[in-house]
N, C-alpha and C positions, 0 to 999 in steps of 0.2 A: 283455775290456778295458773294455767299456761299464759293467760292474758296478763296476769299480775307479773309473772316472770318476764314476759316480753316487755312490759312497761318498765320494769326494774332495769333490764339490760340496756335499753335505749336511754333511760334517764341516767344510768351510770356512765354511758359514753358522754352525755351532755355535761354531767358534773365533772368528769375528768378533764374535758376540754375547757370548761369555765375556769377551773383552778389553774390549768396550764397557761391559758392566755392572760389570766390575771397577773401571773408572774412577769409577763412581758410588758404589759401596760395596764396597771390597776386603775380601777375607778370608772371604766366605761359603762355607759347605761345599758341595761339589758334589752335593747331593741331587737327586732327580728333578725337583722343581719348578724349581730353579735351572738345570738343564740345559735344560728345556723353554723356560724364559724366554729363555735365551741363544739357542736355536735360532730362535725367532720373531724376536728382535731382530736377529740376524745376517741372516736372510732379508729382513726389512724394509729394513735398511740397503742390501743389495745391490740390491733392486728399486728403491728410491727413487733411488739414485745413478745407475743405468743409465737409469731413466725420465727424470730431469731432463736427463741428458747427451744422450740421444737426442732430446729435445724441442728442444735448443739447437743441436746439431751432430751429424754422423755419428759413430758410435762404432765403432772398430775391433773386430773380433770377438775380438781378443786381450785386450780389457779385461776381459770376464767371467772369463777364465782367470787374469789377474793378480789380480783380486779373490778368486778361489778360493785362489790361492797365498798371498795375504796372510792370508786367514782361517785356512788350515792353519798358517801360521807363528805367528799370534797364539794359536792353540789349543795348539801345542807349547810356546810360552813360558808360557802359563797353567798347563799341566800341570807344567812344571818349577818354577814359582813355588809351586804348591799341592801338590807331590808328597807332603808330609808329611800332608796332610789327606785325600788320596785313599785310599779303601779302609777308612778308619775308620768305625765305625758312627755314624750321624747321629742316633740316637734309640734308644729302647727297642725290643727285638725283639718281633715279634708271631708268634702261632701261626696257621697256616693251618688253618681249621676247615672242616667239611663244607659249611657255608653258603657260604663263600667259593668253594670249588671249584664248587659248583652255579651260582653267579652267573657265574663265569668261563666255564663251559660254555655258559651261555645267551648270553653276549655274543659269543663267538668266531665262531660259524657265519656270520652276515652279514658280518662284517669279513673273514673268511677268503675269502668269495666275491669280494669286491672285490679282495683281494690276488691271488688266483689268476687272476682275469680280467685284471687289469692286468699281471701278470707274463707272461702268455701271448699277449695280443692287443695289437697296436699301436693307436695312437689312432684310426685310421680306422674301427675297429670300435666306437668309443665316440662316438656322434654329437655330444654336446655338446662333448667334448674336441676333436673334429675341427675344429669351428668355430674354437676358439681356436688350434689348430695352424695353421689357414689364416691367421689374423690374424698369427701369428708369421712365417709365410712372406711376408706382405705387408710386414712390417717389415724383412726381411732382404734386402738387395741385395748379392749377391756376398759381400764380406768386411766389410760394414758393417751396423750397426743404424741405421735411419733412420726417424724418425717421419713424414718427408715422404712416405713410401710411402702413407700413409693418404689423401693427396690426389692420388695418381697416377691419371689417368683410365684407364690400362691395368689397374689393380688396383681396380676399383670393388667395393665391398662395403658392406653395411649397417652402420649405427652407427659411422661413422668417427670420431665425437667421443667414443667410449667410452674409458675408461682402458685402458692397455696393460700393466697389471701381469702378467696371465696370460701374455701374449705374451712379456714379458721373462723370466719364469720358464722358459717352454718354450725360449726362445732360449739361456738359460744352460745348460740340459741339452745342447742341440745343439752349443754352442760347444766343449765339452770333447772331444767326439769328432770335431769337424770335419765333421759331416754331419747331415742331418735325421733323426736316429734317433728315430722316433716311439715305438718300443717302450721306449726308455730314458726318454722324456718321460712315457709312461704309468706306468712304474714309479715315477718320481720323484714324480709327483703323488699316487700312491697312498700313498707314504711320508708326504707332507705331510698327507694326510687322516687317516692313523693317528695321527700325532703330534698333530694338532689334537683328535681324539677323546680321546686320552690326556690332553691338557692340560685339557680340560673336566672329565674325571673327577678329575684331580689337584686342581683348584680346589674341586670339590664335596667331595672327601674331606677337604680342609683344614678345612672347616666342619662336615661331618656324618658323617665316617668313611668308610672305604673300601667298606663294604658298601652304604651308601646311594649312593655314587658308581657302583659297579658296577650296581646296580639302575637308576639313572637312565640310564646309558649303554645298558644293555640295552633299556630302554623306547625310547630314541632310535633305536637302530640296527634294532630289530625292526619299528618302523613304517616305512613306505616312504619315509623320509627319505633313506636310502642306497639302498634297493632299491625301485624303482618300475617294476614290469613293464608298466604300462599305457602308458608312454612309450617306444615303440620297442624294448622289451626290454633297454634299457641298464641295467647294474648301477649306473651313476653318473649317471643323468639328473638334471639340475639341478646338475651338478658345479660350475658357475660360481657358483651361489647358495649351496650348502651350505658350502664353505670360507669364503665371505664371512660367512655367519651364524655359523660357528664362530669366526672371528676376532673378530666383534663380541662374542660371548659371553665369549671369553677376555679381551678387553680390559676389558669391564665387570667381570668377576670379579676380575681382577688389580688394577684401580684401586680397587675396594672393599677388597680384601685389603691393598693397599699403604697405603691411608688408615687402615685399622683397626690395622695393625701399625706405622705410621710407617716403612714400608719403601720407600725410594725406588727400589730395584732392581725390585721388583714393579710399582710405578707406571710406571717407565720401560718395562718390558717390555709392560705394558698399552697404553701410548701407541704402542709400536712395532706391536703387533698391530692396533690401530685404524688406524694409518697404512697398514698392509698391506691392510686391507679397503678403504681409500680408493682404492687403485690397481687394485682388481679390477673394480669396476663403478660406474656412476654412483650407484647406491643407496648406495654406501659413504659418499658425502657426507652423506646423511641420518643414517646411523649415527654419523658423526663429530660432527655437530652435536648429536644427542641425547645420546650418551654423554658427550662433553666437557662439555656444558651441565649435565647431571645430576651428573657427578662434581665439577665446580666448586661446584655448589649444595650437594652433600653435604659437601665440604671446608669451605665457609663456615659450615655449620651445626654443625661440630664445635667443641667447647669449646676445645680447644687450638689454638695458632697453628701454622702450618706453615712450613717454610723456603721461601724464595723459589724455590729450585730446584724444589720440588714443584709450585708454581703453574706454572712454566715447563713442566715435564713434562706437566702436565694439558692445557696449551694447545698443545703441540707438534703434535698431528694437525691442529688448525685452521690452524696456520702452514704446514704442508706442503700442506694442501688449497688454500690460497690460491696457493702457489707452483706447484702442478700445474695449477690452472685458468689461471693466467697463461701457463704454458708451452703450454697447449692452445688459446690464442687463435688460433694459426695453423691449427688444424683446424676444418673445418666441423662444426657441431653437427647431429646427426640424431636425432630423437626422434619417437615416435608422438604425443606431446603437445607443446603449445607454451605459452608464458606466457599465462595467461588474461587476457582483458580484464575490465573491471569488471562488465560485463553477464554474461559467462560465469561469473565468480566468484560472483555473486549466484545465478545459476541452479544452480550446483553446490551452494551452501549450501542452497538450497531443496529439493534432492534428498537432503539429509543423512539424514533418517529412512528414506526408501525405500532408499537405498544401504546404510545400516547393516543393515537387515533382509536385503537381498540378500547382503551379505558373510557375515552370520551363517548364512544358509541354506546358502550354498555350503560353508562350513567344516563345518557339522554334517552336511550331506547327503553330503559326499565321504568315502567309506569309506577312502580312502588314508591319512587321518590316524590311523586306528586308535584306540587307547585314549587317545592324546594329546588328542583333541578333548574328552574328558570330564575327564581329570585335570589338564591344564594350566591351564585357566581357574580351576578351583576351587582348585588348589594355589597358584597365583600370587596370587589374591585373598585367600586365607586368610593367606598369608605376608606380604603387604603390610599387612594389617590387624594381625596379631600384632606386626609390627616397626615399626609406624607411628611410634613415638617414637624410633626409632634414626635418627640423621642419615644413616647410610650407606644406609638402605633406599630412599632417594630414587632411587638408580641402578636399582633394580628396576623403575622405571616405564618404562624404555626399551622393554620389550615392548609394553605397552598404548599408549604414545605412537606407536610405529611402526605398530601396527595402526590407530590413528586416521589416520595418514598414508596407509595403504593405502585406507581409506575415502575420503579426499579425492581420491586418484588415481582411484579407481573413479568418483567423482562427475564428475571432469573428463573421464574417458573417455566417460561417458554424454552429457555436454554437447557435447564437441568432435567425437567420432567417431560419435555418434548411436546407440549401442547398447552393451550390456554383455556380449554373448556372447563376444567375443574376450577381454575382460578375464577372464571366468570360466574360459575354457579355457586360456589361455596365461599371463596376467600374474599372476593371484591365486595359483596353485600355487607359482610360483617365489618370490614375495614371502613366502609363508608358510614356505617352506624357509629363508629367511634369519631368520625370526622364531623358529622353534622352538628352536634351541639355547640362546639367551639366556633364553627362557621356562622351559626345563627347568632350567637352572642356578639361576635365582632362585626358582623354585617349590620347589626343594629347600633351598637355603641360607637362604632367609628363614624357613623353618619349622624350622631347627635350634634346639636348646635355648637357646643364647645366641648370637644373631646377631652381637653386637658383639665377641665373643671367639672366634675360630676355634679349633676343637679341635686339639690336638697329635696329629695322625694319626701312627701309628707308622711308616708307610711314607714319609710326605711331610713331616713336620715339619722345617722348615729350622732346624737348630740354630744358635744364635748370633744369631737374630733378636731385636730388642727385644721386650719383653713386649707383647702386644696391649693396646690401650687405646682409649679413646673419642676 
């Protein structure tokens, strides 16, 4: 029964997204990228609706069930409307060669480990997920979802001012079964992780071909981004940071792709992915500011004019961020750092060179980043240089700018907390987990033969799109 509920919930997200994106641009073929865009969009809509509702008033536990039923209904209506296009080939056929098979064989083992672990062990065996399951429990009072639980003195926990997107997702899984089914939650989050990895591969393949996409994902999953045995033996340590980083990468890639092709559906899905990242952790706000700012800059640099709706789509995550922060005013903020005074800010700036060297040493000396510590900086730098005259390449700066923000946080840690040891052990690794997916994506697509014109990948080309242009 729990597996049926799990399938219904994720299908409801997909149906909600399909109906929403169909309002933006109807008639697109149901190819892989379109389905992934719909999945992320529907998930973001569910999370934001429940998040804002819970911040304003108690939410009956039946509401997530109603949203799931609505999504399933929208999905069935979409299937009926597009029944003539479903099943038809969306592009030229491709041959599966030995190189493709070898790349798939390389990618599968670490992903399979995560799937097997999540399918057999409930959340309390996965320490980072257990933390978020506890937060979901703090939000759930009987038959209601209540954000006021974060200020309940009987339920004291750290970081009460954190966004509650993960807790909402976990609660959606539990609401369908009517119990705190942690095994179902674990399986559902594993599905989300696999979808996110597939989405990053899909975007890379759009620009550089499926083999390059498989190679990039293989490099990503075989480094301890997914598998980090030094942290409690968990297969998904940093789980709260890796999906956030994957959402940021998906958002940046889709916004670039949408601007390149004049495709508002992809741009809207990118905005939805970025909004989803915003609900996960406080660092999501930085990703929103960076990616939205860079995407708007890239759009302004393009020669052609864009419809007003495209500008609204690009700014949507910022609008949602403001709404969520207003909703969070009732919650006490809790952070290891505080707003620096002028004296502290000057002291942090004076530490800049020393802190930069410290961060570089930590990244280069930490063997857990594997080959990524060598290839990522070089690949990203070469790609940015090669594509420097392309307006859309501006978005590729989100990785370096985020790293600069990491250096600033490190400097404030040294000034306010009097040492960098805690930052090196706990904070830096998880911030780099967020950074790596977007750096992998842009290191590959910026080095594609023609960055301004994505390749028509055999498996992923969305037939019916307008021709790519500047």
